[in-house]
Every structure is written in structure tokens, then in C-alpha cells.
ZADO-1210 file (C-alpha; in nm, 4 decimals, padded with zeros to 6 digits):
<atoms>
<atom x="-00.7532" y="03.3095" z="02.4248" code="MET" pos="1"/>
<atom x="-00.9444" y="03.0941" z="02.1845" code="PRO" pos="2"/>
<atom x="-00.7312" y="02.8943" z="01.9525" code="ARG" pos="3"/>
<atom x="-00.8299" y="02.7775" z="01.6037" code="TYR" pos="4"/>
<atom x="-00.6990" y="02.4860" z="01.3737" code="ALA" pos="5"/>
<atom x="-00.6549" y="02.6016" z="00.9951" code="LEU" pos="6"/>
<atom x="-00.6841" y="02.3929" z="00.6965" code="LYS" pos="7"/>
<atom x="-00.4287" y="02.5292" z="00.4571" code="ILE" pos="8"/>
<atom x="-00.3469" y="02.4661" z="00.0721" code="GLU" pos="9"/>
<atom x="-00.0778" y="02.6683" z="-00.0958" code="TYR" pos="10"/>
<atom x="00.1188" y="02.6637" z="-00.4287" code="HIS" pos="11"/>
<atom x="00.4843" y="02.6420" z="-00.2834" code="GLY" pos="12"/>
<atom x="00.6511" y="02.8205" z="-00.5849" code="ALA" pos="13"/>
<atom x="00.6517" y="03.1665" z="-00.4620" code="PRO" pos="14"/>
<atom x="00.7797" y="03.0649" z="-00.1253" code="PHE" pos="15"/>
<atom x="01.1005" y="03.0008" z="00.0529" code="VAL" pos="16"/>
<atom x="00.8972" y="02.7278" z="00.2562" code="GLY" pos="17"/>
<atom x="00.6397" y="02.7220" z="00.5434" code="TRP" pos="18"/>
<atom x="00.8824" y="02.8570" z="00.8190" code="GLN" pos="19"/>
<atom x="00.9334" y="03.2320" z="00.8038" code="ARG" pos="20"/>
<atom x="01.2447" y="03.3375" z="00.7896" code="GLN" pos="21"/>
<atom x="01.3763" y="03.7280" z="00.7858" code="LYS" pos="22"/>
<atom x="01.3546" y="03.9240" z="00.4592" code="GLY" pos="23"/>
<atom x="01.1930" y="03.6440" z="00.2815" code="GLN" pos="24"/>
<atom x="00.8783" y="03.5519" z="00.1643" code="THR" pos="25"/>
<atom x="00.7309" y="03.2451" z="00.3570" code="SER" pos="26"/>
<atom x="00.3819" y="03.0576" z="00.3855" code="VAL" pos="27"/>
<atom x="00.3932" y="03.1241" z="00.7644" code="GLN" pos="28"/>
<atom x="00.4366" y="03.4602" z="00.7481" code="GLY" pos="29"/>
<atom x="00.1699" y="03.5153" z="00.4787" code="ALA" pos="30"/>
<atom x="-00.0655" y="03.3743" z="00.7317" code="VAL" pos="31"/>
<atom x="00.0745" y="03.5585" z="01.0003" code="GLU" pos="32"/>
<atom x="00.0389" y="03.8865" z="00.8443" code="THR" pos="33"/>
<atom x="-00.3271" y="03.8355" z="00.7398" code="ALA" pos="34"/>
<atom x="-00.4083" y="03.7791" z="01.1007" code="LEU" pos="35"/>
<atom x="-00.2157" y="04.0919" z="01.2239" code="ASP" pos="36"/>
<atom x="-00.4835" y="04.2720" z="00.9979" code="ARG" pos="37"/>
<atom x="-00.7476" y="04.1581" z="01.2302" code="LEU" pos="38"/>
<atom x="-00.5791" y="04.1426" z="01.5528" code="GLU" pos="39"/>
<atom x="-00.3252" y="04.4134" z="01.5293" code="ARG" pos="40"/>
<atom x="-00.0257" y="04.2547" z="01.7178" code="ARG" pos="41"/>
<atom x="00.2239" y="03.9926" z="01.6427" code="ASP" pos="42"/>
<atom x="00.1217" y="03.6441" z="01.5476" code="HIS" pos="43"/>
<atom x="00.3203" y="03.3190" z="01.5898" code="THR" pos="44"/>
<atom x="00.1223" y="02.9964" z="01.4447" code="ILE" pos="45"/>
<atom x="00.2555" y="02.6115" z="01.4313" code="ALA" pos="46"/>
<atom x="00.1964" y="02.3757" z="01.1612" code="ALA" pos="47"/>
<atom x="00.2202" y="02.0157" z="01.0883" code="ALA" pos="48"/>
<atom x="00.4613" y="01.9999" z="00.8790" code="GLY" pos="49"/>
<atom x="00.7868" y="02.2835" z="00.7597" code="ARG" pos="50"/>
<atom x="00.7600" y="02.2421" z="00.4000" code="THR" pos="51"/>
<atom x="01.0645" y="02.3468" z="00.2112" code="ASP" pos="52"/>
<atom x="01.0708" y="02.6026" z="-00.1232" code="ALA" pos="53"/>
<atom x="00.8527" y="02.5325" z="-00.4008" code="GLY" pos="54"/>
<atom x="00.6534" y="02.2588" z="-00.1986" code="VAL" pos="55"/>
<atom x="00.3024" y="02.2545" z="-00.2513" code="HIS" pos="56"/>
<atom x="00.0028" y="02.2049" z="00.0174" code="ALA" pos="57"/>
<atom x="-00.3630" y="02.0157" z="-00.0165" code="LEU" pos="58"/>
<atom x="-00.3745" y="01.9863" z="00.3782" code="GLY" pos="59"/>
<atom x="-00.1183" y="02.1554" z="00.5808" code="GLN" pos="60"/>
<atom x="-00.2724" y="02.2409" z="00.9302" code="VAL" pos="61"/>
<atom x="-00.1838" y="02.4989" z="01.1452" code="ALA" pos="62"/>
<atom x="-00.3294" y="02.6455" z="01.4785" code="HIS" pos="63"/>
<atom x="-00.3490" y="03.0135" z="01.5962" code="CYS" pos="64"/>
<atom x="-00.4588" y="03.1893" z="01.9269" code="ASP" pos="65"/>
<atom x="-00.6812" y="03.4761" z="01.8825" code="MET" pos="66"/>
<atom x="-00.7753" y="03.7277" z="02.1584" code="GLU" pos="67"/>
<atom x="-01.1078" y="03.7899" z="02.0378" code="SER" pos="68"/>
<atom x="-01.4164" y="03.4738" z="01.9780" code="GLU" pos="69"/>
<atom x="-01.4416" y="03.4318" z="01.5993" code="TRP" pos="70"/>
<atom x="-01.6847" y="03.2170" z="01.3531" code="ASP" pos="71"/>
<atom x="-01.5045" y="02.9790" z="01.2490" code="PRO" pos="72"/>
<atom x="-01.6438" y="03.0735" z="00.9076" code="PHE" pos="73"/>
<atom x="-01.6229" y="03.4087" z="00.9406" code="ARG" pos="74"/>
<atom x="-01.2240" y="03.3985" z="01.0405" code="LEU" pos="75"/>
<atom x="-01.1365" y="03.1839" z="00.7241" code="SER" pos="76"/>
<atom x="-01.3292" y="03.4174" z="00.4962" code="GLU" pos="77"/>
<atom x="-01.1211" y="03.7662" z="00.6438" code="ALA" pos="78"/>
<atom x="-00.7976" y="03.5435" z="00.6482" code="LEU" pos="79"/>
<atom x="-00.8457" y="03.4840" z="00.2754" code="ASN" pos="80"/>
<atom x="-00.9716" y="03.8020" z="00.1554" code="TYR" pos="81"/>
<atom x="-00.6110" y="03.9323" z="00.3505" code="HIS" pos="82"/>
<atom x="-00.4236" y="03.6706" z="00.1978" code="LEU" pos="83"/>
<atom x="-00.4633" y="03.7856" z="-00.1676" code="LYS" pos="84"/>
<atom x="-00.3008" y="03.7602" z="-00.4328" code="PRO" pos="85"/>
<atom x="-00.0668" y="03.5135" z="-00.2749" code="ALA" pos="86"/>
<atom x="-00.1261" y="03.1656" z="-00.3776" code="PRO" pos="87"/>
<atom x="-00.2650" y="03.0613" z="-00.0167" code="VAL" pos="88"/>
<atom x="-00.6288" y="02.9446" z="00.0777" code="ALA" pos="89"/>
<atom x="-00.7829" y="02.8611" z="00.4458" code="ILE" pos="90"/>
<atom x="-00.9882" y="02.5920" z="00.2715" code="VAL" pos="91"/>
<atom x="-01.1462" y="02.4926" z="00.6618" code="ALA" pos="92"/>
<atom x="-01.1406" y="02.6500" z="01.0061" code="CYS" pos="93"/>
<atom x="-01.2154" y="02.5519" z="01.3444" code="ALA" pos="94"/>
<atom x="-01.1960" y="02.5981" z="01.7221" code="PRO" pos="95"/>
<atom x="-01.0023" y="02.3529" z="01.9173" code="VAL" pos="96"/>
<atom x="-00.9150" y="02.2749" z="02.2808" code="ALA" pos="97"/>
<atom x="-00.6134" y="02.5037" z="02.4383" code="GLU" pos="98"/>
<atom x="-00.3911" y="02.2316" z="02.4624" code="GLY" pos="99"/>
<atom x="-00.4191" y="02.0864" z="02.1171" code="TRP" pos="100"/>
<atom x="-00.1144" y="02.1443" z="01.8902" code="HIS" pos="101"/>
<atom x="-00.0868" y="02.1585" z="01.4682" code="ALA" pos="102"/>
<atom x="00.2444" y="01.9613" z="01.5221" code="ARG" pos="103"/>
<atom x="00.2541" y="01.7441" z="01.8766" code="PHE" pos="104"/>
<atom x="-00.1325" y="01.6418" z="01.8048" code="SER" pos="105"/>
<atom x="-00.0519" y="01.5054" z="01.4756" code="ALA" pos="106"/>
<atom x="-00.0716" y="01.1142" z="01.4577" code="LEU" pos="107"/>
<atom x="00.0426" y="01.0627" z="01.0908" code="GLU" pos="108"/>
<atom x="00.1753" y="01.2955" z="00.7404" code="ARG" pos="109"/>
<atom x="00.1106" y="01.1844" z="00.3914" code="GLN" pos="110"/>
<atom x="00.2939" y="01.3369" z="00.1249" code="TYR" pos="111"/>
<atom x="00.2143" y="01.2849" z="-00.2313" code="LEU" pos="112"/>
<atom x="00.4923" y="01.3196" z="-00.5349" code="PHE" pos="113"/>
<atom x="00.3675" y="01.3761" z="-00.8797" code="ARG" pos="114"/>
<atom x="00.6144" y="01.2551" z="-01.1711" code="ILE" pos="115"/>
<atom x="00.4782" y="01.3591" z="-01.5275" code="LEU" pos="116"/>
<atom x="00.6090" y="01.1462" z="-01.8205" code="MET" pos="117"/>
<atom x="00.5701" y="01.3004" z="-02.1435" code="ARG" pos="118"/>
<atom x="00.8385" y="01.4577" z="-02.3808" code="ARG" pos="119"/>
<atom x="00.6183" y="01.7941" z="-02.4785" code="ALA" pos="120"/>
<atom x="00.6824" y="02.0452" z="-02.2180" code="PRO" pos="121"/>
<atom x="00.4364" y="02.0992" z="-01.9217" code="ALA" pos="122"/>
<atom x="00.1946" y="02.3677" z="-01.9573" code="THR" pos="123"/>
<atom x="-00.0869" y="02.3397" z="-01.6928" code="HIS" pos="124"/>
<atom x="00.0814" y="02.1451" z="-01.4733" code="GLN" pos="125"/>
<atom x="00.4339" y="02.3386" z="-01.5302" code="ASP" pos="126"/>
<atom x="00.5793" y="02.3700" z="-01.1454" code="GLY" pos="127"/>
<atom x="00.2989" y="02.1240" z="-00.9784" code="LEU" pos="128"/>
<atom x="00.5113" y="01.8023" z="-01.0957" code="VAL" pos="129"/>
<atom x="00.8198" y="01.6624" z="-01.1883" code="TRP" pos="130"/>
<atom x="00.8525" y="01.6199" z="-01.5460" code="GLN" pos="131"/>
<atom x="01.0319" y="01.3351" z="-01.6912" code="VAL" pos="132"/>
<atom x="01.0559" y="01.2580" z="-02.0698" code="LYS" pos="133"/>
<atom x="01.0685" y="00.8708" z="-02.0741" code="HIS" pos="134"/>
<atom x="00.8476" y="00.5984" z="-01.9477" code="ASP" pos="135"/>
<atom x="00.9107" y="00.4504" z="-01.6015" code="LEU" pos="136"/>
<atom x="00.8644" y="00.1190" z="-01.4874" code="ASP" pos="137"/>
<atom x="00.6248" y="00.1260" z="-01.2079" code="VAL" pos="138"/>
<atom x="00.6260" y="-00.2270" z="-01.1237" code="GLN" pos="139"/>
<atom x="00.9952" y="-00.2392" z="-01.0503" code="ALA" pos="140"/>
<atom x="00.9306" y="00.0686" z="-00.8823" code="MET" pos="141"/>
<atom x="00.6801" y="-00.0672" z="-00.6465" code="ARG" pos="142"/>
<atom x="00.9319" y="-00.3888" z="-00.5789" code="THR" pos="143"/>
<atom x="01.1933" y="-00.1557" z="-00.4477" code="ALA" pos="144"/>
<atom x="00.9791" y="00.0523" z="-00.2677" code="ALA" pos="145"/>
<atom x="00.8732" y="-00.2369" z="-00.0407" code="ALA" pos="146"/>
<atom x="01.1834" y="-00.3068" z="00.0691" code="HIS" pos="147"/>
<atom x="01.1756" y="00.0673" z="00.2472" code="LEU" pos="148"/>
<atom x="00.8463" y="-00.0216" z="00.4520" code="ILE" pos="149"/>
<atom x="00.8753" y="-00.0500" z="00.8252" code="GLY" pos="150"/>
<atom x="01.1076" y="00.0763" z="01.0605" code="ARG" pos="151"/>
<atom x="01.4740" y="00.1479" z="00.9703" code="HIS" pos="152"/>
<atom x="01.7436" y="00.3944" z="01.0484" code="ASP" pos="153"/>
<atom x="01.7041" y="00.6331" z="00.7253" code="PHE" pos="154"/>
<atom x="02.0327" y="00.7675" z="00.7044" code="THR" pos="155"/>
<atom x="02.0860" y="00.7466" z="00.3756" code="THR" pos="156"/>
<atom x="01.7547" y="00.9035" z="00.2525" code="PHE" pos="157"/>
<atom x="01.8091" y="01.1714" z="00.5192" code="ARG" pos="158"/>
<atom x="01.9429" y="01.5419" z="00.4122" code="SER" pos="159"/>
<atom x="02.3015" y="01.6713" z="00.5654" code="THR" pos="160"/>
<atom x="02.1521" y="01.9220" z="00.7233" code="ILE" pos="161"/>
<atom x="01.8649" y="01.7323" z="00.8615" code="CYS" pos="162"/>
<atom x="01.7836" y="01.8262" z="01.2447" code="GLN" pos="163"/>
<atom x="01.6217" y="01.4950" z="01.3600" code="ALA" pos="164"/>
<atom x="01.7592" y="01.4056" z="01.6724" code="GLU" pos="165"/>
<atom x="01.7351" y="01.0341" z="01.5336" code="SER" pos="166"/>
<atom x="01.7208" y="00.8895" z="01.1513" code="PRO" pos="167"/>
<atom x="01.5525" y="00.5885" z="01.2771" code="VAL" pos="168"/>
<atom x="01.1816" y="00.6390" z="01.1330" code="LYS" pos="169"/>
<atom x="00.8625" y="00.4402" z="01.0392" code="THR" pos="170"/>
<atom x="00.7470" y="00.4229" z="00.7477" code="LEU" pos="171"/>
<atom x="00.3769" y="00.3151" z="00.6932" code="ASP" pos="172"/>
<atom x="00.2882" y="00.3373" z="00.3536" code="GLN" pos="173"/>
<atom x="00.4811" y="00.4322" z="00.0346" code="LEU" pos="174"/>
<atom x="00.2213" y="00.3222" z="-00.2696" code="ASN" pos="175"/>
<atom x="00.3663" y="00.3549" z="-00.6276" code="VAL" pos="176"/>
<atom x="00.1011" y="00.3890" z="-00.9046" code="THR" pos="177"/>
<atom x="00.0448" y="00.4810" z="-01.2646" code="ARG" pos="178"/>
<atom x="-00.2429" y="00.7474" z="-01.3099" code="VAL" pos="179"/>
<atom x="-00.3804" y="00.8403" z="-01.6796" code="GLU" pos="180"/>
<atom x="-00.4364" y="01.2346" z="-01.7226" code="THR" pos="181"/>
<atom x="-00.5250" y="01.4111" z="-01.9891" code="PRO" pos="182"/>
<atom x="-00.2057" y="01.5338" z="-02.0146" code="GLN" pos="183"/>
<atom x="-00.0105" y="01.2781" z="-02.0274" code="GLY" pos="184"/>
<atom x="00.0772" y="00.9413" z="-01.7836" code="PRO" pos="185"/>
<atom x="00.1684" y="01.0510" z="-01.4145" code="GLU" pos="186"/>
<atom x="00.3510" y="00.8356" z="-01.1425" code="VAL" pos="187"/>
<atom x="00.2010" y="00.8712" z="-00.7923" code="HIS" pos="188"/>
<atom x="00.3551" y="00.8278" z="-00.4799" code="PHE" pos="189"/>
<atom x="00.1798" y="00.8105" z="-00.1793" code="ASP" pos="190"/>
<atom x="00.4026" y="00.8324" z="00.1564" code="VAL" pos="191"/>
<atom x="00.2884" y="00.7797" z="00.5061" code="ARG" pos="192"/>
<atom x="00.4404" y="00.8416" z="00.8270" code="ALA" pos="193"/>
<atom x="00.4105" y="00.9834" z="01.1542" code="ARG" pos="194"/>
<atom x="00.6810" y="01.1682" z="01.1039" code="SER" pos="195"/>
<atom x="00.9917" y="01.2299" z="00.8298" code="PHE" pos="196"/>
<atom x="01.3315" y="01.3306" z="00.8106" code="LEU" pos="197"/>
<atom x="01.4454" y="01.6480" z="00.5826" code="HIS" pos="198"/>
<atom x="01.4131" y="01.5699" z="00.2686" code="ASN" pos="199"/>
<atom x="01.2987" y="01.1858" z="00.2868" code="GLN" pos="200"/>
<atom x="01.0536" y="01.1796" z="00.0697" code="VAL" pos="201"/>
<atom x="01.2291" y="01.3378" z="-00.2288" code="ARG" pos="202"/>
<atom x="01.5479" y="01.1334" z="-00.1798" code="SER" pos="203"/>
<atom x="01.2742" y="00.8161" z="-00.2127" code="PHE" pos="204"/>
<atom x="01.1483" y="00.9818" z="-00.5246" code="VAL" pos="205"/>
<atom x="01.4719" y="01.0535" z="-00.6737" code="GLY" pos="206"/>
<atom x="01.6163" y="00.7054" z="-00.6090" code="THR" pos="207"/>
<atom x="01.3247" y="00.4978" z="-00.7032" code="LEU" pos="208"/>
<atom x="01.2797" y="00.6980" z="-01.0281" code="GLU" pos="209"/>
<atom x="01.6450" y="00.5511" z="-01.1123" code="ARG" pos="210"/>
<atom x="01.4750" y="00.2440" z="-01.0829" code="VAL" pos="211"/>
<atom x="01.1858" y="00.2803" z="-01.3002" code="GLY" pos="212"/>
<atom x="01.4299" y="00.4335" z="-01.5615" code="VAL" pos="213"/>
<atom x="01.6465" y="00.0988" z="-01.5344" code="GLY" pos="214"/>
<atom x="01.9182" y="00.2365" z="-01.3759" code="SER" pos="215"/>
<atom x="01.8970" y="00.0678" z="-01.0269" code="TRP" pos="216"/>
<atom x="01.7806" y="-00.2801" z="-01.0166" code="HIS" pos="217"/>
<atom x="01.5331" y="-00.3059" z="-00.7256" code="PRO" pos="218"/>
<atom x="01.7780" y="-00.4829" z="-00.5008" code="GLU" pos="219"/>
<atom x="01.9989" y="-00.1825" z="-00.4687" code="GLN" pos="220"/>
<atom x="01.7614" y="00.0281" z="-00.2879" code="VAL" pos="221"/>
<atom x="01.7941" y="-00.2312" z="-00.0134" code="THR" pos="222"/>
<atom x="02.1501" y="-00.2186" z="-00.0190" code="GLU" pos="223"/>
<atom x="02.1393" y="00.1592" z="00.0048" code="ALA" pos="224"/>
<atom x="01.9187" y="00.1225" z="00.2764" code="LEU" pos="225"/>
<atom x="02.1508" y="-00.0848" z="00.4560" code="ALA" pos="226"/>
<atom x="02.4512" y="00.1299" z="00.3672" code="ALA" pos="227"/>
<atom x="02.3513" y="00.4105" z="00.6401" code="ARG" pos="228"/>
<atom x="02.5312" y="00.6320" z="00.3967" code="ASP" pos="229"/>
<atom x="02.3868" y="00.9636" z="00.2346" code="ARG" pos="230"/>
<atom x="02.6511" y="00.8894" z="-00.0548" code="ALA" pos="231"/>
<atom x="02.4601" y="00.5749" z="-00.1537" code="ALA" pos="232"/>
<atom x="02.1106" y="00.7626" z="-00.2075" code="CYS" pos="233"/>
<atom x="01.9950" y="00.8328" z="-00.5652" code="GLY" pos="234"/>
<atom x="01.9581" y="01.1594" z="-00.6275" code="PRO" pos="235"/>
<atom x="01.7042" y="01.4194" z="-00.4719" code="VAL" pos="236"/>
<atom x="01.4198" y="01.4901" z="-00.7018" code="CYS" pos="237"/>
<atom x="01.3123" y="01.8827" z="-00.7149" code="PRO" pos="238"/>
<atom x="01.0422" y="02.0106" z="-00.5130" code="PRO" pos="239"/>
<atom x="00.7532" y="02.0702" z="-00.7385" code="GLN" pos="240"/>
<atom x="00.5884" y="01.7708" z="-00.7799" code="GLY" pos="241"/>
<atom x="00.5761" y="01.7233" z="-00.3712" code="LEU" pos="242"/>
<atom x="00.2553" y="01.7709" z="-00.1730" code="TYR" pos="243"/>
<atom x="00.1603" y="01.7750" z="00.1844" code="LEU" pos="244"/>
<atom x="-00.1506" y="01.6109" z="00.1150" code="ALA" pos="245"/>
<atom x="-00.3058" y="01.5389" z="00.4958" code="HIS" pos="246"/>
<atom x="-00.2602" y="01.5385" z="00.8463" code="VAL" pos="247"/>
<atom x="-00.4213" y="01.2830" z="01.0799" code="THR" pos="248"/>
<atom x="-00.5613" y="01.3601" z="01.4384" code="TYR" pos="249"/>
<atom x="-00.6997" y="01.1426" z="01.6907" code="ASP" pos="250"/>
<atom x="-01.0457" y="01.3291" z="01.6150" code="ALA" pos="251"/>
<atom x="-01.0456" y="01.5308" z="01.3061" code="ASP" pos="252"/>
<atom x="-01.1131" y="01.8980" z="01.3759" code="PRO" pos="253"/>
<atom x="-01.2562" y="01.9941" z="01.0852" code="PHE" pos="254"/>
<atom x="-01.5519" y="01.6948" z="01.0982" code="ARG" pos="255"/>
</atoms>
């Protein structure tokens, strides 16, 4: 069966997350339903990452198997037609080898988290950022974030329902930058790793926000990491500012 890689963009607000759940609206379910309109049978697709409820994607990657050969452009156009009006778009499509797998062939995932700093209610960015009404000390947050880079036991920053076999992960990047936008200043967190624990990025951001507001000293993040205790984590931030931004493969299927 011909296999195709799909690069998918979506607004996470209407969904229980990526993964199909019985009786719930999921991104996976929306794409599989659109595939069923093209080839009448049960479809099961696999993705690079299982985003949670309310989390967005700029570059989620999935793969699907088709019975017929499809022109990639026609396949993406047909899927987008049948995905309407769900806020999901196939932004690229490419044929891949039979053994290529969106999840297991991935070398790295990159996430973006956005915090909007302003007192006035968000309008155009509502649901797309975590809004805080106070200014954050970006330099202090950078100092704290540096303690998290590298290979560590991230039990402190792992959800209690995480199903990963080990809490040990290697964090390659956690950049914290202030970005001026027409709607107000934002803090962006660019996070890269081969794989992540459940709620790991949101746990990082919630903890670093406490540093930015002055409730924590940067060194307390080191202490929290060393504690290997979920109770030592700062608050987990809400999902709406989180985006799966990019997935890296040995050879980019979309080029």
C-alpha cells in the first residue's frame, strides 16, 4: 500500500487532543474521517506526537497508507476539502517508503510556547497564548532554564499519569526570548528534544514563569530537578500557548 507523510496544522481548542477517543472529537479522528471519504474503509494513522487537549500544531507529522496511488497535491487538497470546517489543515504531503514511520523515524521534536504579557484581555490571540498580566524577568528565566539542558531524570517535570518507561530524557534546547508583537510583548520558549514526557514542556514553562515573576530564584529550579519529586514542580501552565512546531527526520520528506 502506498504510504504518504502528512504535515498537519491545527488549532487545538475544539479537540480532546491528537489521539482518537471513543465519542470524543480528536484531530486523529478528524483526519481519519476525511481519509474514509476518499477510500471507504477503516483508516488508522500514526503521528510524531500525541498532543493534549487544547494544544496546537504548526508542524505535526503523520503518515497514512492508501490503497491507490495518489498525487500528493491532490491528496492534500482532497483531505482539506473533507476536513472542513474543522480547524485542521494538511499543509504538505509527500510519498515515503513503506517502512517510514512518522513517530519512530523522527529524530527530534520542537515545541513553541507563547506567553502574552498584558493587562487588557486578549482578543485576536485568545486561545493561542497563555496570558499573564505581569511583566516577566526574561534573563532570570534564561538562567533557570539553563539548569534543565542536558540528560536528566525529569521526574519532577513529569505528569503522574505519564506512561513513558523512564523519566530520563535529554533536553537539547530551552531558549527563552522576549518578542515584541502588535498585541503586546510575548515570551517565547523554544524547546527541542528527541522525545518528551507527558506534560514536560508545560511543567517547564509553569515553573519558569514563577522565576520570571520573582516567586522563585533560578537556583530553585536546580533544586526542583534534583528532588525527582512531582511535588517540587511549579504549577503546570495551561495548554493554549503550546504548539508542536516542527519534527525533524534524517531526510525531510517534504523537501
